[in-house]
C-alpha positions in Angstrom: -0.1 0.0 0.0 1.0 3.9 -0.4 0.1 6.6 2.2 -1.9 9.0 0.7 1.3 11.7 1.0 3.7 9.2 -0.9 0.8 8.5 -3.6 0.4 12.1 -4.3 4.2 12.5 -4.5 4.3 9.7 -7.1 1.1 10.7 -9.3 0.9 14.2 -9.6 2.6 16.2 -12.5 1.8 19.6 -12.0 4.7 22.2 -12.3 6.6 22.3 -8.4 5.4 18.6 -8.1 8.5 16.0 -7.4 6.8 13.8 -10.5 6.1 16.8 -12.7 9.6 18.4 -12.4 11.1 14.9 -13.2 8.7 14.2 -16.1 10.2 17.7 -17.4 13.6 16.0 -17.7 12.4 14.0 -20.8 11.2 14.7 -24.0 7.6 13.9 -24.5 5.6 13.4 -27.9 2.9 15.6 -27.7 1.5 14.7 -31.3 2.0 12.8 -34.7 3.6 14.9 -37.4 0.7 14.2 -40.0 -1.8 15.9 -37.2 -0.5 19.3 -38.5 -1.0 18.5 -42.2 -4.6 19.8 -42.3 -4.4 22.5 -39.8 -0.8 23.6 -39.0 -1.9 24.6 -35.3 -3.0 22.4 -32.5 -4.3 23.0 -29.1 -2.5 20.4 -26.6 -2.3 20.0 -22.9 1.0 18.5 -21.3 1.9 18.2 -17.5 -1.1 20.5 -16.8 0.0 22.8 -19.1 -2.4 24.5 -21.9 -0.2 25.1 -24.9 -0.3 25.6 -28.8 1.7 23.6 -31.3 2.2 25.1 -34.7 4.1 24.9 -37.8 4.9 28.2 -39.1 5.1 29.0 -43.0 8.8 28.5 -43.1 8.2 24.8 -41.7 9.5 25.4 -38.2 7.8 23.9 -35.2 6.6 25.9 -32.3 5.1 25.3 -28.9 3.9 27.9 -26.6 1.9 29.1 -24.2 -2.1 29.3 -25.3 -3.0 32.6 -23.9 -1.9 35.6 -25.6 -0.3 38.1 -23.3 -2.3 41.1 -24.9 -5.9 40.5 -24.1 -5.7 36.8 -23.1 -7.4 35.2 -26.4 -6.5 31.9 -27.4 -3.4 31.3 -29.6 -5.3 27.9 -30.4 -7.1 30.1 -33.1 -4.3 31.8 -34.4 -2.7 31.4 -38.1 0.9 30.5 -39.0 2.3 34.0 -40.7 5.9 34.2 -41.8 8.4 32.9 -38.7 5.6 32.6 -36.2 2.1 32.2 -34.9 -0.4 35.5 -34.9 -3.1 35.9 -32.5 -6.3 36.2 -34.4 -7.7 38.9 -32.0 -5.0 41.7 -32.6 -2.4 40.0 -35.0 0.5 40.0 -32.4 3.0 37.4 -33.7 5.4 35.1 -31.8 8.1 32.9 -32.8 8.8 29.4 -31.3 10.8 30.5 -28.7 7.8 32.8 -27.4 9.1 36.2 -28.4 6.8 38.7 -29.7 8.2 39.7 -32.9 5.0 42.3 -34.0 2.6 44.2 -32.5 0.3 45.9 -35.1 -1.4 48.9 -34.7 0.9 50.1 -31.8 1.9 53.8 -32.3 4.4 54.5 -31.8 6.1 50.9 -31.6 7.2 50.0 -28.1 10.3 47.6 -28.4 9.8 47.5 -24.3 6.4 46.4 -24.7 7.1 43.7 -27.3 9.9 42.4 -24.9 7.3 42.4 -21.8 4.7 40.3 -24.1 7.1 37.6 -24.8 5.3 34.3 -23.6 7.1 30.6 -22.8 8.2 28.6 -25.8 9.5 25.1 -25.3 12.1 23.1 -27.9 10.1 21.0 -30.4 11.4 18.3 -32.7 10.0 16.0 -35.1 11.4 12.1 -35.1 10.0 9.1 -36.8 6.4 10.3 -37.5 6.1 12.0 -33.8 6.7 15.5 -32.6 8.4 15.6 -29.1 8.6 18.6 -26.8 11.0 19.5 -23.8 9.3 21.1 -21.2 12.3 21.4 -18.7 14.6 24.3 -17.7 18.3 24.4 -18.1 20.2 22.6 -21.0 18.0 20.5 -23.6 19.1 17.2 -23.2 19.4 14.5 -26.4 16.3 13.2 -27.9 16.8 9.4 -27.2 17.0 7.5 -30.5 15.0 4.3 -29.7 15.3 1.5 -32.1 11.7 1.5 -33.6 12.3 5.1 -34.4 15.3 4.1 -36.8 13.1 1.9 -38.9 11.9 3.0 -42.6 8.9 1.9 -44.3 9.5 -0.6 -47.4 7.0 -3.0 -49.2 6.9 -5.6 -46.3 7.1 -3.1 -43.4 4.8 0.0 -42.4 4.3 2.3 -39.4 0.9 2.7 -37.6 0.4 5.4 -34.5 -2.6 5.2 -32.7 -3.6 7.5 -30.1 -6.3 8.4 -27.2 -6.7 10.7 -24.4 -7.4 7.9 -21.0 -9.0 9.8 -18.3 -6.9 8.6 -15.4 -3.4 9.4 -13.7 -0.6 8.0 -15.8 0.8 6.1 -12.8 -2.3 3.4 -13.0 -1.5 2.8 -16.6 2.4 2.4 -16.1 1.7 0.0 -13.2 -0.1 -2.3 -15.5 3.1 -2.9 -17.3 4.6 -4.5 -14.5 1.6 -7.1 -13.8 2.4 -10.2 -16.0 -0.5 -12.1 -14.5 -3.3 -9.9 -15.5 -2.6 -11.0 -19.4 -3.6 -14.6 -18.2 -7.0 -13.5 -16.6 -7.9 -10.2 -18.4 -7.0 -11.0 -21.8 -7.1 -14.5 -21.3 -9.9 -16.0 -19.7 -11.9 -13.2 -19.1 -11.6 -12.5 -23.1 -12.4 -16.0 -23.6 -15.6 -15.7 -21.8 -16.8 -12.7 -23.9 -15.6 -14.4 -27.4 -17.4 -17.8 -26.4 -20.9 -15.8 -25.7 -20.3 -13.9 -29.1 -19.9 -17.5 -30.8 -15.9 -16.6 -31.8 -12.8 -18.5 -31.8 -10.6 -18.0 -28.3 -7.4 -16.2 -27.7 -4.3 -18.0 -26.9 -3.2 -15.8 -23.7 -4.8 -17.7 -21.2 -1.8 -19.9 -20.2 -1.1 -20.4 -16.4 2.0 -18.3 -15.0 4.2 -20.4 -12.9 7.0 -17.8 -12.4 7.6 -14.1 -13.2 10.8 -12.3 -12.9 12.0 -8.5 -13.1 15.4 -7.3 -13.8 16.7 -3.9 -13.4 18.6 -2.5 -16.5 20.7 0.7 -17.4 17.1 2.1 -19.1 14.7 0.5 -16.7 13.2 -3.0 -16.2 12.7 -6.2 -18.0 9.6 -8.0 -17.2 9.6 -11.8 -17.7 7.3 -14.7 -17.5 7.2 -18.8 -17.8 3.9 -20.3 -18.3 2.8 -23.8 -18.2 4.7 -25.8 -20.9 7.4 -23.4 -21.2 10.9 -23.9 -20.2 13.4 -21.1 -19.3 14.8 -21.2 -22.8 11.4 -19.8 -24.2 11.6 -16.0 -25.5 8.9 -15.0 -22.7 11.4 -16.1 -20.1 14.9 -15.5 -21.8 14.4 -12.2 -23.3 11.2 -10.7 -21.8 10.1 -7.1 -22.7 11.3 -3.7 -21.7 10.0 -0.7 -19.7 12.1 2.3 -20.9 11.8 4.5 -17.7 9.7 6.3 -17.1 6.7 5.9 -19.5 7.3 3.7 -22.5 6.5 0.1 -22.9 8.0 -2.2 -25.5 6.0 -5.2 -26.6 4.8 -7.4 -29.7 5.5 -10.8 -31.5 4.1 -12.3 -34.6 5.3 -9.7 -36.8 4.4 -6.7 -34.6 6.9 -4.4 -32.7 5.3 -1.4 -30.8 5.9 1.1 -28.1 3.0 2.2 -25.8 4.2 5.6 -24.8 2.1 7.1 -21.8 2.2 11.1 -21.5 0.5 13.0 -18.5 -1.9 15.4 -19.9 -2.6 16.6 -16.2 -3.1 14.7 -13.1 -6.2 12.7 -14.2 -5.7 12.4 -17.9 -3.0 10.8 -20.0 -2.4 10.9 -23.5 -1.5 7.2 -24.8 0.1 6.5 -28.3 0.6 3.0 -29.5 3.7 3.3 -32.0 3.6 0.2 -33.8 5.5 -1.1 -36.8 4.3 -4.4 -38.7 6.3 -7.2 -40.9 4.3 -8.8 -43.4 5.2 -11.6 -45.8 7.1 -10.9 -48.9 4.2 -12.6 -50.9 1.9 -9.5 -49.4 4.4 -7.0 -50.5 1.9 -5.5 -53.6 -0.9 -5.2 -50.9 1.5 -3.4 -48.5 2.1 -0.8 -51.4 -1.6 -0.2 -51.6 -2.2 0.7 -47.9 0.8 2.7 -47.8 -1.1 5.4 -49.1 -3.5 5.8 -46.0 -2.8 7.7 -43.0 -0.4 6.0 -40.9 -2.4 7.9 -37.9 -5.8 7.4 -36.0 -8.0 7.8 -33.2 -8.7 4.8 -30.8 -12.0 4.3 -29.5 -11.9 2.5 -26.0 -15.6 3.2 -25.2 -19.0 2.3 -26.3 -21.5 5.4 -26.9 -22.9 5.0 -23.3 -19.6 5.3 -21.9 -19.0 1.4 -21.2 -15.8 -0.1 -22.1 -15.3 -2.1 -25.2 -14.6 -5.6 -24.2 -13.6 -7.0 -27.4 -9.9 -5.7 -27.8 -6.8 -6.0 -25.7 -6.4 -2.1 -25.3 -9.9 -1.5 -24.2 -10.0 -4.2 -21.8 -6.7 -2.5 -19.9 -8.3 1.0 -20.1 -11.2 -0.6 -18.3 -9.2 -1.5 -15.6 -6.9 1.8 -15.6 -9.8 3.9 -15.5 -12.4 2.2 -13.3 -9.7 2.6 -10.3 -10.6 6.1 -10.4 -8.8 9.5 -11.7 -5.9 9.0 -9.2 -5.9 5.3 -8.2 -6.2 5.2 -3.9 -3.3 3.0 -3.1 -3.8 3.4 0.7 -6.4 0.5 0.8 -4.8 -1.9 -2.0 -3.2 -5.4 -0.9 -0.3 -6.3 -2.9 0.5 -9.7 -3.4 3.8 -12.0 -4.7 2.1 -11.4 -8.5 2.7 -7.8 -7.8 6.6 -7.6 -7.3 7.0 -5.9 -10.8 5.0 -2.9 -9.3 6.9 -2.4 -6.2 9.9 -2.6 -7.9 8.7 0.2 -10.4 7.4 2.2 -7.3 10.8 1.9 -5.5 12.8 2.9 -9.0 10.4 6.0 -9.2 10.8 7.2 -5.7 14.5 6.9 -6.2 14.6 8.9 -9.4 12.4 11.8 -7.6 15.1 11.9 -4.8 17.8 12.0 -7.6 16.1 14.7 -9.4 15.1 16.9 -6.3 19.1 16.5 -5.1 20.1 17.6 -8.4 22.0 14.6 -9.4 21.7 12.8 -12.6 18.3 10.5 -13.5 17.7 7.6 -15.3 17.4 8.0 -19.4 18.6 11.8 -19.5 21.6 11.6 -22.1 23.9 14.3 -23.1 23.2 15.9 -26.3 26.6 14.7 -27.8 25.1 11.0 -27.3 21.9 11.9 -29.9 22.8 9.5 -32.5 23.4 6.7 -30.5 20.5 4.3 -31.2 19.0 2.6 -28.0 18.4 -1.3 -28.6 15.6 -2.6 -26.6 15.4 -6.3 -26.3 11.8 -8.0 -27.2 10.6 -11.3 -27.2 9.0 -12.0 -30.9 6.0 -14.9 -30.1 4.5 -12.9 -27.3 1.2 -12.0 -28.6 -0.3 -15.0 -29.8 -3.8 -13.4 -29.9 -5.1 -16.6 -31.8 -8.6 -15.8 -34.0 -6.3 -15.3 -36.9 -8.2 -16.0 -40.4 -6.6 -18.7 -42.2 -3.9 -17.3 -44.5 -4.4 -14.0 -43.1 -1.7 -13.3 -40.4 -2.4 -9.8 -39.8 -6.3 -10.3 -39.1 -5.3 -11.1 -35.2 -4.1 -7.7 -34.4 -7.9 -6.4 -35.0 -8.2 -7.7 -31.5 -6.2 -4.7 -30.5 -6.5 -0.9 -30.7 -5.4 -1.5 -34.7 -8.8 -2.3 -35.0 -9.1 1.3 -35.8 -5.8 1.5 -38.1 -6.8 2.3 -41.6 -3.9 0.8 -42.8 -4.2 -2.5 -41.2 -7.9 -2.7 -41.5 -7.4 -2.3 -45.3 -4.5 -4.9 -45.4 -6.5 -7.3 -43.8 -9.5 -6.9 -46.1 -7.2 -6.9 -49.4 -5.8 -10.3 -48.0 -9.0 -11.9 -47.5 -10.3 -10.7 -50.7 -7.2 -12.1 -52.6 -7.4 -15.4 -50.8 -11.2 -15.9 -51.6 -10.7 -14.9 -55.5 -7.8 -17.3 -55.4 -10.4 -20.2 -54.1 -12.6 -19.4 -56.7 -10.0 -20.4 -59.6 -10.3 -24.0 -60.8 -7.0 -26.0 -59.9 
């Protein structure tokens, strides 16, 4: 259990809070790059701060405070002009650093007023289809180059980025990443219960856990599991899958590699990205060429119109348990057991990093800018996600039991594979 004071220390992310100041040491994704294609101005809220992300006419990214310092109008309704963003109300112009460049209708012009009108601006970078921001103070660290950020699309490999706002605190989402046995029950036995009632094929995730393990590594924690019928030579145990401190889980298998990235919007909401790469057999390369023309970004729907959670995808099942714990989970009345050892380990790691940050000491995964080109390899088992339910001859269809149900690319590819197989079956042998 956690006493309320400690729970507050670990959970809350506003400016000046321990976890909020720690999070401000990291580059955080705030949007997918293609989200600025149709409208180059996007309001974002991260770590309790209301901001505006924009791309200038020169193609430069900016992230600034949302409130115009003139009369308080929202810069989310501003428009790009030259090197910066103009307020729609009176045309004051701000660049990506927050400097006020112009104040129309001021006669005579006042350099002091323009200087006083500067607003907060944060460094912004585009990498691998995502836009990252750094909300911290002092020297800007390297933007970590995780292995999946180095991949490039080709005729057998393509990228997908799903996102959703989860209405709960970031920590209860992350703690789920250190809970191996929930897969056996929530995504296995419970999922099979719902699938059986719907007359559908079962998943393959209900295998009983006989052993779990967690290892501290330089970048975070490796989670390992052993199920009935497996040996310690199995990938689940020998390789496992990692959590990159403080907010990224890498998981996949059967042609999928993915990063689940959790970014605190504020104390009670979390921006969740599913950053996915799919590897497809060479025989489907001509179909991959077609679906790569479709958008690589999509919204994930986790709840039905009446507010209940969908129980027919892995990720909506997870969201149900995250959100139903409450906006900020009460942990003083929980009863942890031996299967929760990973959660206890993560809390201990988080507390140590909070202490180090407050003491002005180095913290995990904050790198010198000189290391920016170094690729960070994160190990991952390749056969973890045996969802089951894939159509015969259609290896990607099983992933439609995840958030990828909403992916334009994956759903189109699955339909094309099925259509091609049906057409082939009609050709006389």
